Backbone bond lengths (Angstrom), bond angles and torsions (degrees), N, CA, C in turn:
res aa  C-N    CA-C-N  psi(-1)  N-CA   C-N-CA  omega(-1)  CA-C   N-CA-C  phi
1 M - - - 1.665 - - 1.467 105.92 -
2 K 1.359 117.76 143.23 1.372 123.89 177.88 1.585 107.52 -124.26
3 I 1.288 113.51 178.77 1.525 119.89 -179.69 1.502 107.31 -62.37
4 K 1.345 115.91 -41.08 1.450 118.46 -175.12 1.574 106.77 -61.18
5 D 1.213 123.67 -33.54 1.472 125.92 178.88 1.579 108.89 -62.44
6 L 1.176 113.26 -38.00 1.598 119.02 -178.94 1.539 105.33 -61.43
7 I 1.301 119.56 -43.46 1.454 125.98 -173.04 1.657 108.97 -63.33
8 K 1.232 110.76 -26.07 1.556 114.92 179.84 1.565 112.28 -75.55
9 I 1.225 121.42 -16.34 1.315 123.40 176.26 1.616 114.20 -64.43
10 P 1.361 120.40 128.97 1.435 114.43 -176.34 1.483 113.43 -61.09
11 K 1.323 116.68 144.62 1.509 130.72 -178.55 1.460 111.09 69.69
12 V 1.356 125.65 7.45 1.375 125.51 165.17 1.363 110.99 -77.28
13 L 1.427 116.85 127.17 1.526 122.14 -173.26 1.625 106.76 -101.24
14 G 1.221 120.18 -20.86 1.428 120.71 -176.61 1.497 115.29 -177.41
15 A 1.310 122.41 158.43 1.402 124.33 -177.09 1.526 109.02 -156.10
16 G 1.330 117.90 152.72 1.463 115.36 176.07 1.552 109.92 -165.49
17 L 1.343 111.22 178.36 1.495 123.65 178.19 1.367 105.52 -130.79
18 V 1.349 117.93 129.17 1.465 123.56 175.63 1.563 112.21 -129.80
19 S 1.258 114.94 162.65 1.525 121.30 179.26 1.544 102.37 -83.11
20 D 1.323 109.19 169.88 1.588 119.68 -175.48 1.489 103.76 -62.75
21 D 1.231 126.41 -24.02 1.470 121.85 177.68 1.461 114.37 -97.69
22 G 1.317 120.70 7.10 1.393 127.97 165.28 1.563 113.67 92.10
23 F 1.306 118.45 20.66 1.388 120.95 171.01 1.434 111.48 -83.66
24 I 1.373 121.56 135.04 1.406 126.17 174.20 1.429 122.24 -61.45
25 I 1.297 124.76 123.39 1.508 125.46 -173.21 1.683 98.30 -106.12
26 D 1.312 115.21 -43.08 1.526 116.82 169.64 1.489 109.97 -159.17
27 G 1.343 111.46 144.76 1.517 116.41 -174.96 1.442 116.15 -162.01
28 Q 1.250 119.28 137.26 1.462 123.94 174.84 1.592 109.85 -135.29
29 A 1.365 109.54 136.33 1.488 113.20 179.47 1.495 111.61 -149.18
30 T 1.296 111.84 165.38 1.510 109.02 172.63 1.484 109.94 -75.48
31 Y 1.362 120.22 170.44 1.389 123.67 -170.52 1.477 117.94 -57.76
32 E 1.278 116.42 -31.27 1.535 122.99 179.21 1.504 116.02 -76.22
33 Y 1.244 116.76 -10.65 1.514 121.39 -177.30 1.551 112.78 -111.54
34 D 1.227 116.36 129.32 1.521 124.62 179.64 1.572 111.16 -91.89
35 T 1.269 117.43 107.21 1.493 115.35 -179.04 1.482 114.69 -62.07
36 E 1.284 115.78 -34.62 1.500 118.75 176.16 1.533 112.04 -60.49
37 K 1.241 121.13 -45.37 1.453 125.36 171.47 1.427 114.06 -54.31
38 L 1.452 111.38 -54.35 1.425 118.75 -175.83 1.537 111.54 -62.44
39 G 1.393 115.29 -35.67 1.482 118.24 176.93 1.519 113.77 -70.12
40 A 1.207 115.66 -32.60 1.474 121.90 -179.22 1.589 106.18 -71.10
41 I 1.307 119.84 -43.74 1.491 123.74 171.61 1.486 113.17 -61.72
42 A 1.280 116.55 -45.10 1.484 119.58 176.33 1.496 112.10 -56.80
43 A 1.304 120.79 -49.58 1.453 125.47 -172.33 1.624 106.91 -66.86
44 R 1.273 114.58 -39.85 1.525 121.38 178.19 1.499 112.85 -61.94
45 V 1.271 115.77 -50.45 1.542 122.84 178.41 1.488 106.16 -62.82
46 V 1.188 124.22 -51.09 1.584 124.63 -169.96 1.521 101.94 -67.00
47 N 1.379 119.08 -47.35 1.445 117.56 -176.64 1.553 113.43 -65.61
48 R 1.378 115.53 -29.14 1.435 115.19 178.05 1.526 111.64 -76.67
49 I 1.341 119.64 -26.35 1.453 121.82 177.03 1.474 106.67 -72.38
50 K 1.364 119.88 -42.07 1.395 120.82 -171.89 1.641 107.35 -70.84
51 K 1.254 116.26 -35.65 1.432 117.97 177.15 1.546 115.01 -74.04
52 S 1.340 117.33 -37.20 1.415 117.91 -178.30 1.507 113.99 -72.68
53 L 1.457 110.80 -39.67 1.447 115.44 -176.95 1.453 111.88 -95.73
54 D 1.370 123.01 -4.97 1.407 123.26 -173.87 1.482 117.57 54.71
55 V 1.303 114.27 51.42 1.578 126.62 178.41 1.329 117.36 -125.05
56 E 1.218 120.79 159.61 1.497 131.02 172.78 1.416 110.21 -107.81
57 G 1.422 119.51 152.50 1.437 119.80 172.48 1.513 108.67 72.24
58 A 1.282 124.96 39.31 1.458 131.28 -172.85 1.568 107.31 -69.53
59 S 1.240 126.02 151.09 1.415 134.03 178.48 1.608 102.41 -149.75
60 A 1.455 107.61 157.06 1.435 114.62 175.73 1.417 110.35 -161.52
61 I 1.398 119.14 153.65 1.453 124.15 173.08 1.532 105.75 -121.70
62 V 1.261 116.42 123.47 1.446 124.12 -175.77 1.494 109.16 -115.61
63 Y 1.468 112.41 115.94 1.568 114.51 179.22 1.495 106.88 -100.64
64 T 1.344 112.33 136.96 1.534 122.13 170.28 1.513 108.26 -114.44
65 R 1.246 113.52 -178.58 1.450 116.97 174.57 1.475 118.76 -53.60
66 D 1.426 110.58 -40.87 1.476 116.92 -172.41 1.574 113.94 -116.13
67 N 1.326 111.73 -17.07 1.521 114.14 -173.63 1.522 112.78 -136.06
68 V 1.259 113.89 163.57 1.516 119.36 171.06 1.509 101.43 -123.02
69 L 1.461 106.14 136.48 1.562 114.66 172.17 1.492 110.49 -113.19
70 F 1.289 118.30 126.65 1.496 122.70 172.92 1.488 107.31 -102.82
71 L 1.412 111.78 139.09 1.595 118.90 -179.29 1.485 100.59 -135.50
72 K 1.350 112.59 141.81 1.512 119.52 -179.78 1.528 105.47 -160.43
73 E 1.312 108.13 127.36 1.528 117.81 178.83 1.476 107.49 -85.34
74 G 1.394 116.70 124.96 1.547 119.11 -178.93 1.567 102.93 -121.16
75 A 1.306 112.67 -171.08 1.420 124.00 -178.17 1.473 109.24 -69.67
76 E 1.309 124.23 -32.20 1.471 126.26 -176.05 1.540 109.18 -93.19
77 G 1.308 126.89 -14.45 1.295 129.82 -175.06 1.602 116.11 151.60
78 I 1.181 115.59 -152.67 1.551 120.73 -178.91 1.451 107.52 -112.99
79 I 1.413 112.29 122.08 1.443 123.98 -174.25 1.589 107.60 -93.10
80 F 1.252 124.05 132.84 1.447 123.72 169.38 1.405 115.83 -122.30
81 V 1.233 125.56 150.70 1.413 130.56 172.63 1.467 114.75 -138.02
82 I 1.325 122.08 122.35 1.372 122.07 178.26 1.546 111.26 -106.58
83 C 1.356 116.83 133.59 1.447 116.08 -171.37 1.612 110.33 -135.49
84 Q 1.209 115.13 168.49 1.452 118.21 167.15 1.556 113.18 -71.01
85 K 1.312 120.23 144.66 1.467 119.54 -172.14 1.525 114.19 -57.36
86 D 1.284 123.51 -21.40 1.492 124.61 179.91 1.557 109.46 -100.87
87 V 1.373 117.27 29.56 1.558 114.44 172.84 1.527 109.18 -73.30
88 N 1.344 108.43 164.14 1.493 117.52 175.26 1.502 108.51 -72.84
89 V 1.303 124.41 88.41 1.440 129.65 -173.76 1.487 111.44 -53.07
90 G 1.307 117.62 -40.90 1.474 125.14 -177.89 1.583 110.40 -64.89
91 L 1.240 112.52 -45.37 1.474 118.26 178.01 1.632 110.83 -60.58
92 V 1.298 113.55 -48.67 1.339 119.45 -178.84 1.588 115.98 -57.02
93 R 1.338 106.19 -44.23 1.484 115.61 178.12 1.609 113.70 -70.99
94 I 1.180 120.19 -34.41 1.460 126.78 170.15 1.551 108.95 -59.94
95 R 1.239 115.24 -57.04 1.579 117.76 -178.62 1.548 112.68 -66.65
96 L 1.298 119.45 -28.36 1.428 123.95 177.23 1.524 108.70 -74.44
97 N 1.306 117.62 -38.67 1.473 115.63 176.20 1.506 120.12 -71.75
98 K 1.424 110.59 -17.61 1.582 116.47 174.34 1.579 105.60 -76.08
99 I 1.371 116.15 -30.40 1.480 114.39 177.54 1.422 114.72 -71.73
100 A 1.318 115.75 -48.33 1.494 119.93 -170.44 1.484 113.33 -86.16
């Protein structure tokens, strides 16, 4: 499964893969979302979790008023998925775990 497969999930607005330092490796998003900014946020949050908790393979789900942001560290980098708040969270997590 690839990043483009995550975009096909209903209510997913964008997804991408970034390096540990936040540089985009692959990304697709709707016109209103900037994958470079999302990638930088993803890298910062995951690296902060790893440093604060002294763990490897960090992941997080961030809920905002309008969106849900999924973050997961994988073998190739950090994967992020931005979705509408009423997305099927279970489906996104299952597909995300298949990638990472």
